N, C-alpha and C positions, 0 to 999 in steps of 0.2 A: 503925193503929199507924204511928207516925213512922219513916220509913226512915232507918237508921244510915248516915251517910256516912263512907267511909274517910278519916280525917284525914291519911294519910301519902301526899302527893302526889308523884308521879314524873314527870308530864308537865304541861306548860301553867303557867299562873300559879297560884301558892299563895294561897289566901284568907288574909286576916290572921289569922284565928283559928287556922290551920293552920301559920303561919309561925313557926319555932323560933328565939328569940333574935334575934342580930344587931342588938340595939339601939344599941350603940355605933357599929357600922359604918355602919347606915342613917342614924342622925343626922349622922355624919360626912360621908357622901356628900350628903345633903340639904343641909347647911350649905354645903359647898364649891360645889355647883352653884348654890344660891341666891345665892351671892356672886360669881358669874361666874368661877369657877375651873375649869380643866381638871383631870381626875383620871385617874391611871393606877391601874388596878385589877388586882391580881395574886392568883393562888392556883394551887395544883395543880388538875388537871382534876377536875371533878365535885364541887367543894367548895360551889358555890352562887353563883357570880359573877352569873349571868344571873337567878336568883331574886331576888338581893339588889336588882339594878337595876330589875327589874319591881316589886318591892315599893315601892321608893322612888317610881318613876314613877307608881305607882297612888295615891299620896297625893293628896288634894284640893289640898294647897298647890302641888304640882307640876302636875297635871293642869289646874288652872284658870289657871295663869300661863305655861305653856310647851307647845311642840309637841315631843313626844318621838319620836326616830327611832332605830331599831336596824338595823344592817347587820352581818351575819356574813360575814367574808371568809376563813374557813378554806379554802373551796373554791377560791380565787382563786390563780392562778399567775403573773399578769402584772398590769402597772398598768392595761392596758386592761380586764381583768376586774374590777378594783377599781372603775374608774370606772363600769362597767355596773352593778354591784352597788349602789353608792352612789346613782347616778341613779335606779335603779329603787325603792330605799328611800324616797328623798325624794318621788318622784312618788306612790308608794302611800300614804305617810303624810301629806305635806303638801299636795300638789297636789290630792288628791281631796277635801279639806275644803270646798271651794266651788268654784263655776264661775270666780270671779275668780281664785283661786289656780291653778286648772287653766290658764286663759288666760295668766296671768303666766308659768307654767313654759314653755309653748310659745314665748312671746315671748323669754324669756332664753335658751332652749337652741337658739340659732342653728345650732351645729355639727351638731345632730341634726334640724333642722326638716324634712327630707325623709324621716325615718324614723318620724314619728309616724302612728299609725292614727287611725281616726275611728269613733265609735259613732253611727250615724244614729238609733237609737232614742232614745238620751239626748241627742243633738246635742252630744256632747262628744269631744275628742280623747282618744286612748288611747296609752299608752307601750308600743310594740311593738318597741323597739329591740333590735337583735341585736349581738353582739360585733363583727361586721364593720363596723357602722355607726359605731363609734367610732374615727375616723380620726386625730383630733388630741386625745389624752386630756388633756394639760396644758390645752388651750384649753377642753375640756368641763369639767374640773374647776373652772376659774375661773367658768363660767357657772353651775355648781351652786351654788358658794359666793356668787356675786353674787345668785342667786335667794333663797337663805336670808337674805341681808342685807335683801331687800325685803319679807319676809313680815311680818305684822301682830303676831306674838308672837315672843319669844326662843325659840330651838331648842336642844334637848339632844340630841346624837348620841352613841350608843354604837357604837363600832366593835370588835366582838367578834373575838378573836384576832388583835389587831392586830400581833403580831410577825410574822405571815405576810409583811407587806410586805418584810421583810429577805430573803426568798427569791425575790423578783421579779428577772428578768434586768436590768431597767432600774436603773442605778447611782445615780440621783439622787433616788429616790422620797421617802426620809426628809427630805431637805433641802427638796424641792419642797413637800411637805405641811407642813412646819413654817413655811416662809416664808408660805404662803397662810393657814394656820390662825391665825397670831399676829396677822393683820390683820383678823380677823372681829370685829365688835362685837355681833352678834345671835345668835351660836351659841357654845356651849361643848361640850366633848367629854369622854366617858369612854372611855379607851383601855384595853380589857380584854384580858387575855391570860393563858394558862396555862403558858406557857413562861417561868417566872420569870427564868432566867438570861439569856435574850434580852431580855426586857422591862427588866430591870435594866441591862443594857448600853445599851439604846437611851435610857433616860431618866436615868441616873445616871453615865454616862460623859462627861467633859468634851469628849471628841473627837467626840460624836454630835450631830446638830442638835436633837433633842428634850431635850437636857440641861437639867434643872431647869425644864422648861416646864409641869409637872403636879404636883399634890398626889398623894402616894403613899398608897394604902389597900391593905393586904395582908390578905387573908382567910385565917385559920387554921381548922382544924376547930373546930366548936362544943365547948365544954367538956363532958366527960363527964357531970358531974353535972347540968348545965343540960339537956342533950339526954335524959338518963334520966328526970329528973323530967317533962319534956314528954311523953314517950312513955307513961310510967305514968299521967299525968294523963288522957291522951286515952282509954286503955283504961278506966280507971275511969269516965270520963264515959259510956262506952258500957255500963256494967255488966259489964265484963270485967276481968281482971287480968293484969298483966305481972310476972314476977319480976325484980327489979332486976339479979340476977346474970346472967340471960339476956341482958338488954340490954347489960350490961358486956362479955360475951363477944362479942356482935355487934359492938360499938363497936371493941373491941381487934382482933378479927379483920380488920376493914376499915380499920384506922387512923384512925378517925373521919371517913372520906370520906362526905359527906352523901348523895350519890346511892345508893351501895350500902346504907347503912343505912335510907334511905327505902324502898327497893325491898324489902328483907327485912321490914321492919316493916309494910309494906302487905300482904305475903303472910301475916305472922303475925296481923295484925289481922283479916283475911278467914277465917283458919283457926280462929281462937278464937271460939266461940260465946258468946252472952250467958250470964253466970254461970260461964264457964270461965276457966281460968288458962293463960296461955302461959308454959311453963317452958323450961329450958335445953335439954332434948332436942329440943323443938320447933324452936328456933332453930338448933340444930346441922343438923337434917335440912333445914330450909329452905335454909341455906347450901349443903349438898351439893347440893340440887336446882338451885340457882342456878348452881353450878360446872358441872354436867352440862348445864344450859341453854346455857351459853356455851362449851362444849367445842369445837364446831366452828369457832367465830369465833376462839378463841385458837389453835387449830392453824393456821388460815389466816394469822394474824399471823406465826407461826414460819415458815411456808412461804415467806415473802417475804424472809427474811434469809438471809445466807451461813452456812456451816457454821462459820466462825471467829467470826461474830457470835453464833451459837448458844451455842457453847462458852463465850464470855466472859460471855454472859447467865446460863448455868447456874452459873458460877463465882461472879458477883455475888450471885446467889440463895443459893448455899451460904453465903456469908459474911455475907449480910444487909446489912452495912455494910462494904463493901470499900475498902480503902486500898492504896496502892502497887500498883496494877494492872499497871503496866509494869515492875516490879521482877522481877528473875530469880526470886526466892524465890516470888512469887505465880505466875508462869507455870510454874514447875517443880511447884508444889503441884497446880495444875489441869491440867498437861499441855497447856498452851497453846503455840501455835506459836513465837511470838517476841514480845518486847516490842514491836517495831514493828507486827507484825500485831494485837497487843491494842490498840495506840494507834489504829490505823485502825479496828478494829472498835468501839472505844468511841465514836468520833466518829460513826459511823453510827447506833448504837444511841441516842446522845443526840438525833441529828437526827430519828430516828423516834419519840422520845419514850418509848422502852422502858425506858431508865434515866435517872436523875437524878443530877446531881453537885452536892454542897454542899461548897464548898471542894475538898478532895482525896478526899472520901468518896463512893462510888457506891453506888446502891440501885435496886432494881426500882421503876419509876414507879407500876405499877397494883397494888394489893392483891389483886385478883382473879386477876391472872396470877400473883402470888406463891402464892396459896392453890392454884391449879391445879397450879403446879409442886411444891408440897408433897406433893401427892396423887400424884405420879408419872404425870401425864396426858400425858407427852411421847410 
């Protein structure tokens, strides 16, 4: 009997047969990169930026013509850490393709030459650089980019959570990267970010170095009818059934956020036996179970913010779409300390990505946090 594969993937690359929609966005991204354009890719968290890039990079047209490199910089806090992350990604992805490329890398990286290791079994250099080895980050950046210019195929680099560079203590990082990137002829970039306000400021403000330097692609949630048809199709393909209203309830509960929908549908697919139907009550129970599963993590998030920030978070949650948060009326309604205190708290909550602001409307960023607060889990 053929084993049934769960089609709702939540980790790793998604097989093409299990990839839902994104036809327009994937074609747009592929066309831009194939025409040597840089791209700024934005969306809320967990909407599927990384999966979209992986999907496009796995296409034969891209795989056969380009070297693809991905570096996640969310964990970095300084320019030196950025350089280390970039250098490691380039070595692991490019230099390891052949002995020639590995030797070229060592030749180009003169500023780190004393830090390379050596594998006597394979008779090859290894990249064992530590943060303390990056003494001259600007110089090392030039070496990395010069190396990319020398390789035999054009390179596509994804820098994930690119807005993180705005938090580095060094003041000229944006200008430095922009100046160097615009000179490259053998590499193009996808600047991916989940803090849309920051990313838009970086790329669409005439006062910033990256102004109009990349094509903009914004990911929105997959349309309800498209996603619902996809889910029902995969259930039926496995001789199971999914009630459309059950999926609609799930989609609405998590605001169409891909990761959460995939996770609950993965559980629902596993729970539903061949010949059975996944109905609304099953989905509701799975959502409750998932909220319970994340209870400790969500409590820990609140433990790291101040009392004033918690009070504002609860007020924004109560309003759902909060406006005029620094007005006397809003502060009085929710017994907040003062408009100035509310202003300070909002800036911190925005920085922590616990709330979002669109124009002058504030809301909770994470639908799971919103559901957790709905159930009085405080």
